[in-house]
C-alpha positions in Angstrom: 21.9 27.2 42.8 24.8 29.1 41.8 26.8 25.8 41.2 24.4 24.5 39.4 23.3 26.9 36.6 27.2 27.1 36.2 27.5 23.9 35.6 24.6 22.9 33.5 26.2 26.3 31.3 29.2 24.3 30.9 27.6 21.4 29.8 25.9 24.1 27.5 29.2 25.5 25.7 30.4 21.5 26.0 27.6 20.8 24.4 27.9 23.3 21.7 31.5 22.4 21.1 30.6 18.5 20.2 28.4 20.0 17.6 30.8 22.2 15.7 33.3 19.5 16.4 31.1 17.2 14.7 30.4 19.2 11.5 33.7 19.7 10.8 34.8 16.1 11.6 31.9 15.2 8.8 32.8 17.8 7.1 36.8 17.0 6.5 35.0 13.6 6.2 33.4 14.2 3.2 36.0 16.5 1.5 38.7 14.2 1.8 36.4 11.0 0.3 35.3 13.5 -2.0 39.7 13.6 -2.8 40.3 10.1 -2.3 37.3 9.3 -4.9 38.5 11.1 -7.6 42.7 10.7 -6.9 41.4 6.8 -7.2 39.4 7.4 -10.5 42.3 9.2 -12.2 44.9 7.0 -11.3 43.0 4.1 -12.6 41.9 6.1 -15.5 46.3 6.3 -16.1 47.4 3.6 -15.0 45.0 2.1 -17.0 46.2 3.7 -20.4 49.6 2.7 -19.6 49.2 -1.1 -19.1 46.7 -0.1 -22.6 48.9 0.8 -24.9 51.9 -1.5 -23.2 49.6 -4.5 -24.1 48.6 -3.0 -27.3 52.0 -2.5 -28.4 53.1 -6.3 -27.5 50.1 -7.5 -29.4 51.2 -5.8 -32.4 54.4 -6.8 -32.0 53.0 -11.0 -31.4 50.7 -9.7 -34.6 53.3 -9.2 -36.5 55.9 -11.9 -35.7 52.5 -14.0 -36.5 52.1 -12.7 -39.7 55.9 -13.6 -40.6 55.9 -17.2 -39.2 57.4 -16.5 -35.9 60.2 -14.4 -37.3 60.8 -10.4 -37.9 60.6 -9.7 -42.2 63.8 -8.0 -41.7 67.3 -7.6 -39.3 67.1 -4.3 -40.0 64.3 -2.3 -40.4 64.2 1.2 -42.0 62.9 3.8 -40.4 59.5 4.1 -42.6 57.3 1.7 -45.1 57.4 1.9 -49.1 54.0 4.1 -48.6 56.2 6.8 -46.4 54.1 6.1 -43.3 56.3 5.8 -39.9 56.9 1.9 -38.3 55.5 1.0 -34.6 58.8 -0.6 -33.9 62.2 0.6 -33.1 64.9 -0.1 -35.9 66.5 -1.6 -32.8 63.5 -4.0 -32.3 64.8 -7.2 -33.9 67.6 -7.4 -31.2 65.6 -6.2 -28.1 62.8 -7.8 -28.5 62.6 -11.5 -26.4 60.1 -14.4 -27.7 59.6 -18.3 -28.6 57.1 -19.9 -30.3 55.6 -23.3 -30.3 54.0 -25.1 -33.2 50.9 -27.6 -32.1 49.1 -29.7 -34.3 45.1 -29.8 -33.8 44.6 -32.6 -31.8 47.8 -30.1 -29.4 50.5 -32.7 -30.2 54.0 -31.2 -29.8 55.6 -29.8 -33.7 58.7 -27.7 -32.9 59.7 -25.5 -31.3 61.7 -22.2 -31.8 63.6 -20.7 -28.4 65.9 -19.3 -30.4 65.7 -16.2 -29.8 65.0 -16.0 -25.2 67.4 -17.6 -22.9 65.3 -17.4 -20.0 63.0 -20.6 -21.3 64.3 -23.6 -22.4 62.3 -26.2 -25.3 60.5 -28.3 -22.7 59.1 -24.9 -20.5 57.8 -23.5 -24.4 56.1 -26.7 -24.9 54.5 -26.9 -21.7 53.8 -23.6 -22.1 52.3 -24.0 -25.4 50.1 -26.8 -24.2 48.8 -26.1 -21.5 47.2 -23.2 -23.2 45.9 -25.2 -26.4 43.2 -26.5 -23.4 42.1 -23.3 -22.4 41.5 -22.4 -26.3 42.2 -18.6 -25.5 43.4 -16.9 -28.0 45.4 -14.2 -26.4 46.3 -13.8 -23.5 48.6 -13.7 -20.3 50.9 -16.1 -19.7 53.4 -14.7 -16.5 55.3 -12.1 -17.7 54.9 -13.6 -21.1 51.9 -12.1 -23.4 50.8 -14.9 -25.8 49.3 -15.1 -29.6 47.7 -18.1 -30.8 47.2 -18.5 -34.8 45.8 -21.0 -36.4 47.7 -22.3 -39.8 47.5 -25.4 -42.0 49.8 -27.0 -40.1 47.8 -26.9 -36.7 47.8 -23.7 -34.2 51.4 -21.9 -33.5 51.6 -20.5 -30.5 53.8 -17.2 -30.2 54.7 -15.7 -26.3 56.4 -12.2 -26.2 58.5 -11.5 -22.4 57.0 -8.8 -21.6 59.2 -8.3 -18.6 60.5 -4.7 -18.6 57.2 -3.6 -19.6 55.1 -5.0 -16.8 57.3 -4.1 -14.5 57.5 -0.7 -15.6 53.9 -0.4 -15.4 53.5 -2.1 -12.1 56.5 0.6 -11.2 54.4 3.3 -12.1 51.3 1.7 -10.7 53.6 2.5 -7.1 55.4 5.8 -8.2 51.7 6.9 -8.4 50.4 5.7 -5.1 53.4 7.6 -3.1 52.2 10.3 -5.0 48.8 10.4 -5.0 49.2 9.4 -0.7 51.2 12.2 -0.3 48.3 14.3 -1.8 45.9 13.1 0.6 48.3 13.7 3.2 48.7 17.0 2.2 44.7 18.2 0.9 44.3 16.5 4.7 46.1 18.9 6.6 45.1 22.0 4.4 41.3 20.8 4.7 42.1 20.3 8.7 43.6 23.7 8.5 41.0 25.3 7.3 37.9 23.6 7.8 37.0 26.3 10.8 37.3 29.0 8.9 34.7 26.7 5.8 32.5 25.7 8.6 32.5 29.4 10.4 29.5 30.8 8.4 27.1 27.8 8.9 27.7 27.5 12.6 26.7 31.3 12.8 23.9 30.7 10.6 22.2 27.5 12.6 23.3 30.1 15.9 21.3 33.1 14.6 18.6 30.3 13.5 18.2 29.5 16.9 18.4 32.8 18.9 15.5 34.2 16.0 13.0 31.7 16.8 13.8 32.0 20.5 13.7 35.6 20.6 10.2 35.6 18.3 9.1 32.9 20.7 9.7 35.2 23.5 8.6 38.1 21.4 5.1 36.8 20.4 3.9 35.6 24.4 2.9 39.1 25.3 0.5 40.1 22.3 -0.7 36.1 22.4 -1.3 37.2 26.0 -3.2 40.1 25.6 -4.9 39.2 22.8 -6.5 36.3 24.8 -7.4 39.1 27.6 -8.9 41.1 25.3 -11.1 38.3 23.8 -12.2 37.4 27.5 -13.5 40.6 28.1 -15.1 40.8 24.7 -16.9 37.3 25.6 -18.1 38.4 29.1 -19.0 41.5 27.8 -20.9 40.5 24.7 -20.8 37.3 24.7 -19.2 34.3 23.5 -20.0 33.7 19.8 -18.1 31.8 16.9 -15.8 35.0 16.6 -14.7 35.1 19.9 -14.5 31.0 19.7 -12.5 31.5 16.9 -9.9 33.7 18.5 -9.4 31.3 21.4 -8.7 28.6 19.3 -6.6 30.5 17.4 -4.6 31.7 20.1 -4.2 28.2 21.7 -2.5 27.2 18.5 -0.3 29.9 18.3 0.6 29.6 21.9 1.1 26.3 21.6 3.3 26.3 18.3 5.5 29.1 20.6 5.9 26.4 23.2 7.2 24.1 20.8 9.8 26.6 18.8 11.1 27.6 22.0 11.3 23.9 23.1 13.2 22.9 20.0 15.5 25.9 20.1 16.8 25.2 24.0 16.7 21.2 22.6 19.2 22.8 19.8 21.2 24.8 22.0 21.7 21.6 23.9 20.5 22.1 26.8 21.0 19.6 29.4 17.8 17.2 31.4 17.6 19.3 34.6 16.1 15.3 35.7 17.3 12.2 35.7 15.5 9.8 37.9 13.8 6.1 37.3 11.1 6.7 35.6 8.1 3.9 35.7 7.4 3.9 31.4 4.6 1.8 31.7 3.0 3.0 33.8 3.8 7.0 31.6 2.8 5.1 28.9 -0.3 3.6 30.4 -1.6 7.0 31.4 -0.4 9.4 28.4 -2.2 7.0 25.6 -5.8 6.6 27.9 -7.3 9.9 26.6 -5.7 9.4 22.9 -8.1 6.2 23.1 -11.3 8.1 23.6 -10.2 10.2 20.9 -9.1 7.5 18.3 -12.9 5.6 19.5 -14.2 8.7 18.4 -13.0 8.3 15.0 -13.4 4.8 14.6 -10.4 3.8 15.0 -8.9 0.9 18.0 -6.3 2.0 20.0 -4.7 -1.4 20.8 -1.8 -1.4 23.2 0.6 -4.7 24.6 2.8 -3.3 27.5 5.1 -5.2 29.7 4.9 -4.1 33.3 7.5 -2.9 35.5 10.0 -1.1 32.6 11.7 1.5 34.0 13.9 3.9 32.2 16.3 6.5 33.1 15.3 10.3 32.5 12.8 12.9 32.3 8.8 12.2 33.1 7.2 15.1 31.8 9.9 14.7 28.1 8.9 11.0 28.1 5.2 11.7 28.2 5.4 14.1 25.6 6.8 11.7 23.7 4.2 9.3 23.9 1.7 12.5 23.4 3.1 13.1 19.9 3.3 9.6 18.6 -0.5 8.9 20.3 -1.3 12.6 18.2 0.4 11.4 14.9 -0.8 8.5 14.5 -4.2 9.5 15.9 -4.8 12.1 13.1 -2.5 10.3 10.7 -4.2 6.4 11.1 -6.6 5.4 8.0 -7.3 2.0 9.5 -9.0 0.2 12.0 -6.3 0.1 14.3 -3.1 2.0 16.0 -1.2 -0.4 18.3 1.4 0.9 20.7 4.2 -2.1 21.9 6.3 -1.1 24.9 8.5 -4.1 25.7 12.4 -4.2 27.0 15.3 -6.0 24.8 17.9 -7.5 26.4 19.4 -3.9 27.7 17.2 -1.4 25.8 14.1 -0.7 26.0 11.7 -0.7 22.9 8.6 1.5 22.1 6.8 1.0 18.9 4.1 3.1 17.6 2.0 1.0 14.1 -0.4 2.4 12.0 -1.7 2.2 8.4 -1.7 6.2 6.7 -1.3 7.4 3.3 1.2 9.1 0.8 3.7 6.4 2.3 6.5 4.6 0.2 7.9 1.0 1.7 11.3 2.0 2.9 12.9 4.4 5.2 10.7 7.7 6.5 13.2 9.5 8.6 12.4 12.7 6.4 9.6 12.9 8.4 11.3 13.5 11.7 12.5 17.1 9.7 11.2 20.4 10.9 8.4 22.0 10.2 8.0 18.4 7.8 4.2 17.5 7.0 2.9 15.1 4.2 0.7 15.7 1.6 -1.9 13.8 3.1 -1.8 16.0 5.9 -2.5 19.0 5.0 -5.5 19.3 5.5 -4.8 17.7 9.4 -3.8 20.6 12.4 -0.5 21.1 12.9 2.8 22.5 11.8 5.4 19.4 11.7 7.2 19.9 14.8 6.2 17.2 16.8 8.3 14.1 15.8 10.7 16.6 15.3 10.6 17.2 19.0 10.2 14.3 20.2 13.5 13.2 18.0 14.9 15.9 19.9 14.1 14.3 23.3 15.2 10.4 22.7 18.7 12.1 21.4 18.7 13.9 24.5 17.9 10.9 26.8 20.6 8.9 24.1 18.5 6.8 22.2 17.5 6.4 18.6 14.1 6.8 17.1 13.2 5.7 13.8 10.4 5.6 11.5 9.7 2.6 8.7 7.4 1.6 6.1 7.4 -2.1 5.1 4.7 -2.6 3.0 3.6 1.3 1.8 0.9 1.1 3.6 1.8 0.6 7.1 4.2 3.1 9.0 6.5 1.4 12.1 7.8 4.1 14.2 10.5 2.5 16.7 12.1 4.0 20.3 14.7 2.6 21.4 16.4 4.0 25.1 
């Protein structure tokens, strides 16, 4: 017996450690993803501006050449223009710039080629470049490392090509350097986040533990006064006879007793309490027997509870907890169904056992309905119905204890489908 308790205690400690580890991992993942996105945006903006500046400079150069029939207007340009504004080009521009031009007729026939300012391209290559671009009918862009500009004139179309190899290499080098710096920065930030993530999540872990402890303690503390109130109410009923007041007290005591029991159960599940019983459970039998009393309740409310149960379906788990899950689903469906039918289906799909509950309900929106598993959450349409919004949250915890998955989905905003896979 002591060995079992010790093993269970170690299991709880391990589950708490796993929960903290998961929380820390999620914190690191979200932080690094945020940093990565910020760096990616900054890199895209900086490299985009760098390329745009190079591209604008090349386009200005081509425009100047186009305005002067493919030639520099001067060999030694002054530093300022006649109106005193500085030139965009340095005095060395005529000697540093490598470019060539090709004149074509309107039908694409070659007129002339000028490759005097470049050595890497011969006449045939220059003509081929121009005729290729003439067919595409693009005015400006890049062809390899050459920025080009098409200018219509009296003779047809003049294509001007500017060698941008140096500028493009500079852009590529800047991109590689920024990638390397960002990579080093990400690595450094990752190490810092890993080092300090424990401190960052410590307040959340402590708050979570205090919340669970408070719920557990409050649940246990409420049991004694509730038992006293119940006993006193029974004495009053025996002495003075049952009336609406004693009946009301009894009903409210039962509700509070149920609520405190559910709160304590949830707190234990949050603590990672292991399943004390793991045995083969005839789930087909469990579902059938659990749904039987709810069928009568549904009938009294004008509903039909229809079940399609595959025989001899067996899972490994705690029968009492699995009965509780089915009971929660059925109770939830009977309370909030607004159609004529509630449908339960149990079947096996491959290695998984699938239990579904489907019914029409109000206040739904098409799509995922996972929020209904949040603790104490109740939809607007359920405010007039008894309940505390704990049942589905407890069902989710029980399913997770059995290493299963529970989901809620509405395909059309009218029908709610809850699916459990174990």
